[in-house]
C-alpha positions in Angstrom: 12.0 -8.3 -3.1 12.2 -10.4 -6.2 14.2 -8.7 -9.0 14.0 -10.0 -12.6 17.4 -10.3 -14.0 17.1 -12.2 -17.2 18.9 -15.4 -18.0 22.7 -15.1 -17.6 22.5 -11.3 -17.2 23.9 -11.1 -13.7 27.1 -12.8 -14.6 27.5 -10.7 -17.7 26.8 -7.4 -15.9 29.2 -8.3 -13.1 31.9 -9.1 -15.5 31.2 -5.8 -17.4 31.4 -3.9 -14.2 34.7 -5.4 -13.2 36.1 -4.7 -16.6 34.8 -1.2 -16.6 36.2 -0.3 -13.2 39.6 -1.7 -14.1 39.7 -0.1 -17.5 39.0 3.4 -16.2 41.1 3.2 -13.0 43.8 5.3 -14.5 41.6 7.8 -16.3 41.2 10.5 -13.6 45.0 11.0 -13.5 44.8 11.7 -17.3 42.0 14.3 -16.7 39.4 12.1 -18.3 36.0 12.2 -16.7 33.2 12.1 -19.3 32.5 8.7 -20.7 30.2 7.7 -23.5 28.9 4.2 -23.9 26.9 3.0 -26.8 25.3 -0.1 -28.5 24.4 -1.7 -25.1 21.5 -3.8 -26.3 22.0 -7.1 -24.5 20.6 -6.3 -21.1 17.0 -7.2 -19.9 14.2 -4.8 -19.2 13.4 -3.7 -15.7 9.9 -3.1 -14.3 8.4 0.2 -13.5 8.9 -0.6 -9.8 12.6 -1.3 -10.3 13.0 2.0 -12.2 11.3 3.8 -9.3 13.7 2.1 -6.8 16.7 3.0 -8.9 15.9 6.7 -9.1 15.2 7.0 -5.4 18.3 5.1 -4.1 21.2 7.0 -2.6 24.1 7.2 -5.0 26.2 4.7 -3.1 23.6 2.0 -3.7 23.0 2.6 -7.4 25.8 0.4 -8.7 24.8 -2.8 -6.8 21.2 -2.2 -7.8 22.2 -1.8 -11.4 24.3 -5.0 -11.2 21.1 -6.8 -10.3 18.5 -5.1 -12.4 20.4 -4.8 -15.7 18.9 -2.2 -17.9 17.4 1.3 -17.3 14.9 1.5 -20.1 13.9 -0.1 -23.4 16.1 0.2 -26.4 19.8 0.9 -26.6 20.4 2.3 -23.1 23.4 3.1 -21.1 24.0 0.5 -18.4 27.7 0.5 -19.2 27.9 4.3 -19.1 26.2 4.3 -15.7 28.6 1.8 -14.3 31.7 3.4 -15.8 30.6 6.9 -15.0 29.7 6.2 -11.4 32.9 4.2 -11.1 34.9 7.3 -12.1 32.9 9.4 -9.7 33.9 7.2 -6.8 37.5 7.3 -8.0 37.9 11.0 -8.7 34.9 12.8 -7.3 33.8 14.1 -10.8 32.1 12.3 -13.6 29.9 13.0 -16.6 27.4 10.5 -18.0 26.7 11.0 -21.7 23.5 9.3 -22.9 20.9 9.7 -25.6 18.0 7.8 -23.9 16.5 8.1 -20.5 13.6 7.1 -18.3 12.0 8.4 -15.1 14.7 10.0 -13.0 17.1 10.2 -15.9 17.6 13.9 -15.4 19.6 13.1 -12.3 22.4 11.7 -14.6 23.3 14.4 -17.1 24.1 14.9 -19.8 21.9 13.7 -22.7 22.3 14.4 -26.4 20.0 14.3 -29.4 21.0 11.0 -31.0 21.7 10.3 -34.7 20.7 13.5 -36.6 21.4 14.1 -40.3 24.1 16.5 -41.6 21.9 19.3 -43.0 20.2 22.5 -41.9 16.8 20.9 -41.5 18.2 18.4 -39.0 20.1 21.1 -37.3 16.9 23.0 -36.6 15.1 19.8 -35.6 17.9 19.1 -33.1 17.4 22.5 -31.5 13.7 21.9 -31.3 14.2 18.6 -29.6 16.7 19.9 -27.2 14.4 22.7 -26.1 11.6 20.2 -25.6 13.9 18.0 -23.5 14.8 21.0 -21.4 11.2 21.9 -20.9 10.6 18.3 -19.5 12.8 18.4 -16.4 16.2 18.0 -18.0 18.8 20.8 -17.3 21.5 20.2 -20.0 21.6 19.1 -23.6 24.0 18.3 -26.3 24.0 17.3 -30.0 26.4 16.0 -32.7 27.9 19.1 -34.2 27.4 19.0 -38.0 25.2 16.0 -37.7 25.8 12.3 -37.2 24.6 10.6 -40.4 26.5 11.5 -43.5 29.1 14.3 -43.9 28.0 17.9 -43.8 28.9 20.5 -46.4 31.5 23.0 -45.1 28.8 25.7 -44.6 26.6 23.4 -42.4 29.6 22.4 -40.4 30.6 26.0 -39.7 27.1 27.1 -38.8 26.5 24.1 -36.6 29.9 24.6 -34.9 28.9 28.1 -33.7 25.6 26.7 -32.4 27.1 23.7 -30.8 29.8 25.6 -28.9 27.0 27.8 -27.5 25.2 24.8 -26.1 25.7 23.6 -22.6 27.8 20.7 -23.8 29.7 20.5 -27.1 30.9 17.6 -29.1 32.1 16.7 -32.6 30.9 13.3 -33.5 29.8 11.4 -36.6 29.2 8.0 -38.1 31.3 7.6 -41.3 33.8 10.4 -41.3 36.0 12.4 -39.0 34.6 15.7 -37.7 37.9 17.5 -37.1 37.6 21.1 -38.5 40.6 21.1 -40.8 38.7 18.6 -43.0 36.1 21.3 -43.7 38.4 24.1 -44.8 40.6 26.7 -43.1 37.7 28.9 -42.2 36.1 26.0 -40.3 39.3 25.9 -38.2 38.9 29.6 -37.5 35.2 29.2 -36.6 35.8 26.3 -34.2 38.8 28.2 -32.7 36.8 31.4 -32.2 33.8 29.8 -30.6 35.9 27.4 -28.5 37.8 30.4 -27.2 34.6 32.2 -26.5 33.1 29.2 -24.6 36.2 29.0 -22.5 36.0 32.6 -21.4 32.2 32.2 -20.8 32.9 29.4 -18.3 32.4 31.4 -15.1 29.0 32.4 -16.4 28.1 29.0 -17.8 29.3 27.0 -14.9 27.5 29.3 -12.4 24.3 28.7 -14.5 25.0 25.0 -14.4 25.1 25.1 -10.6 21.8 27.0 -10.6 20.4 24.2 -12.7 21.7 21.6 -10.3 20.2 23.4 -7.3 16.8 24.5 -8.8 16.1 22.4 -11.8 15.8 25.4 -14.1 17.6 24.4 -17.3 20.7 26.2 -18.5 19.5 26.0 -22.1 16.0 27.6 -21.9 13.2 27.9 -24.4 12.2 31.5 -24.7 8.8 30.9 -23.2 10.4 29.7 -20.0 12.3 32.9 -19.5 9.6 35.2 -20.9 6.3 33.5 -20.1 4.2 36.7 -20.5 5.6 37.7 -23.9 3.2 36.1 -26.3 5.5 35.7 -29.3 7.9 33.6 -27.2 5.3 30.9 -26.7 6.3 28.9 -29.8 9.8 30.1 -30.6 11.9 27.0 -31.4 14.9 28.4 -33.4 16.5 30.5 -30.6 17.0 30.1 -26.9 18.4 31.6 -23.7 21.8 30.2 -22.6 21.5 30.9 -18.9 19.3 33.8 -17.8 21.2 36.6 -19.6 22.3 35.5 -23.1 20.1 34.9 -26.1 21.4 32.7 -28.9 19.9 32.5 -32.4 21.7 30.0 -34.5 22.0 30.6 -38.3 20.3 27.9 -40.4 21.3 29.2 -43.9 24.5 29.2 -46.0 24.0 32.8 -46.9 23.7 33.9 -43.2 20.1 35.2 -43.1 18.5 34.8 -39.7 15.3 36.0 -38.2 14.8 36.1 -34.5 12.7 37.8 -31.8 13.9 40.0 -29.1 11.6 40.5 -26.1 11.0 44.0 -24.7 14.1 45.8 -23.4 17.5 47.0 -24.5 19.7 44.2 -25.9 23.4 44.4 -26.7 25.3 42.1 -29.1 27.9 40.3 -27.1 30.1 40.0 -30.1 30.1 43.4 -31.7 28.5 45.6 -29.1 25.5 46.8 -31.2 22.5 48.0 -29.2 19.1 46.9 -30.3 15.7 47.7 -28.8 13.5 44.6 -28.3 9.8 43.9 -28.5 10.1 43.0 -32.2 11.6 40.7 -34.8 15.1 41.2 -36.2 16.4 40.2 -39.6 20.2 40.0 -39.9 22.9 38.5 -42.1 25.9 37.0 -40.5 29.1 35.6 -41.8 30.4 32.3 -40.5 32.3 34.0 -37.7 29.2 35.4 -36.1 25.6 34.8 -35.1 23.1 36.7 -32.9 24.4 36.4 -29.3 22.5 39.1 -27.3 22.9 40.2 -23.7 19.7 41.5 -22.0 19.5 44.7 -20.2 20.5 44.8 -16.5 22.8 41.8 -16.9 26.2 41.3 -15.2 28.0 38.5 -17.0 31.2 37.0 -15.7 33.9 36.5 -18.3 37.1 34.5 -17.5 40.6 35.3 -18.6 41.5 31.9 -19.9 40.4 31.1 -23.5 42.2 27.8 -23.7 40.7 25.8 -20.9 37.3 25.2 -19.3 38.7 24.4 -15.9 40.7 27.2 -14.3 40.6 29.7 -11.5 37.6 31.7 -12.5 38.4 34.4 -9.9 41.8 35.3 -11.3 41.6 38.3 -13.7 37.8 38.0 -13.9 35.9 40.7 -15.8 32.2 41.5 -15.2 30.5 42.8 -18.3 27.7 45.2 -17.3 25.0 45.7 -20.0 22.5 48.5 -20.2 22.1 49.1 -16.4 18.7 50.8 -16.0 17.9 49.5 -12.6 19.6 46.6 -10.8 21.9 43.7 -11.9 23.6 40.9 -10.0 25.8 37.9 -10.5 26.4 34.9 -8.3 29.7 33.3 -9.5 30.8 29.9 -8.5 34.3 28.4 -8.6 34.9 25.3 -10.7 33.9 23.1 -7.8 30.5 24.7 -7.5 31.3 26.6 -4.3 30.4 30.3 -3.8 33.2 32.5 -5.1 32.0 36.0 -5.8 28.7 37.8 -5.5 28.3 41.2 -7.3 25.5 43.8 -7.3 25.0 46.9 -9.5 22.4 49.5 -9.0 21.6 52.6 -11.0 19.7 55.3 -9.1 19.1 58.4 -11.3 22.5 58.0 -13.0 24.5 57.2 -9.9 25.8 53.7 -10.0 26.9 51.6 -7.0 28.8 48.3 -7.4 29.2 46.0 -4.4 31.1 42.8 -4.1 31.3 39.9 -1.7 33.8 37.0 -1.9 37.1 36.4 -3.7 38.5 37.8 -6.9 42.0 38.8 -8.0 42.5 41.7 -10.3 38.7 42.1 -10.7 37.5 44.4 -13.5 34.1 45.7 -14.6 33.5 46.5 -18.3 30.8 49.0 -18.8 29.5 48.1 -22.2 28.8 51.1 -24.5 29.6 53.6 -21.7 32.2 56.0 -23.0 33.1 57.7 -19.8 32.2 58.0 -16.1 32.6 60.8 -13.6 33.0 61.0 -9.8 34.5 57.6 -9.7 35.4 56.1 -6.3 36.8 52.7 -5.5 38.3 51.9 -8.9 40.3 53.3 -11.7 39.0 53.7 -15.3 40.5 53.3 -18.7 39.1 53.5 -22.2 38.2 50.2 -23.9 37.0 49.4 -27.4 33.7 48.1 -26.0 33.2 50.9 -23.4 34.8 51.8 -20.1 36.9 49.4 -18.1 37.0 49.7 -14.3 39.9 48.2 -12.3 38.3 47.4 -8.9 40.3 48.0 -5.7 42.0 44.9 -4.3 39.8 44.9 -1.2 36.7 44.7 -3.3 35.2 47.7 -1.5 32.3 49.5 -2.9 32.6 51.3 -6.2 30.5 54.4 -7.2 30.4 56.6 -10.2 28.0 58.7 -12.3 27.1 58.1 -15.9 
């Protein structure tokens, strides 16, 4: 098969590949695996047939094909990032490609981000709209430049966008003509970034399990409301809120004053941050300070929360807590370890006030937090203690069945 390469492109690309591999050879030992390439304009176009070949090739054959074909799509694409990222994959077994453009089959190489947005609330909302559209188009993950890329955001925009960005699948602080470190935006910005970074670290068992589901099924981790609630008519055109995984609703705040309007589908919802219980099926209007936003857990959800708020990679099964929200019927959780392997499955069922919890897999010092449940009776298989958010159950070491009555 004849492959168009463009004059001189093969030599240039081969040299680039050699440089890339040598440059990143030591990175896995430094715990570096995500690589971002940019401004790669010099490579020739490929034909539609070549694109089809690329996306159907086994991974081991992608690099030599790319060396011959050059570019993945028109515009500033990411040949270098593909070469570097795949090189890291073969060296360390783990890699993340970070790109802002794509073509047919590009969803196989996550993650993508929204490009050069402006540093204001309008662009923040436009970024979310674009991300939800992308994730309705076959892509499973999405990121964006927290506080915008062009210009420098006011302190309030930075803080609002930081909360939103750290409740996206992938989070990054990145800009064009100024640093995006939080201490340049005031002490409260440091507090906001710290709080939501800590939160995201503890959410990793839930988020990573959702990411594995995305990998296996194609259902995006960041979901437009219409995807999760297709029969709820108001959800059809909602573009200022989203589901993060199947159980958490996020409504970013797009105002300095903290006013936010969002829609809750039918059911009982619980604020993950302050434990408020709200009945859905209607719009909500709230005012939030910079340390908060609507983060709502749906009824019958069992959300895995890790014990480490400083790292994203850790043993999810050690000191894990399952948060159980408004159990009216059945709830379940399928929790993966940080390598994507099955770690723990959990089930909860409420039959006329008698609750049964079952577990299968591995967990050390497992706990179940019954949100907004002040006490239980006839408890078997666990011990209970009061908790500011409800009742905390310490599950037996053998992970045998737990039963109790509300």
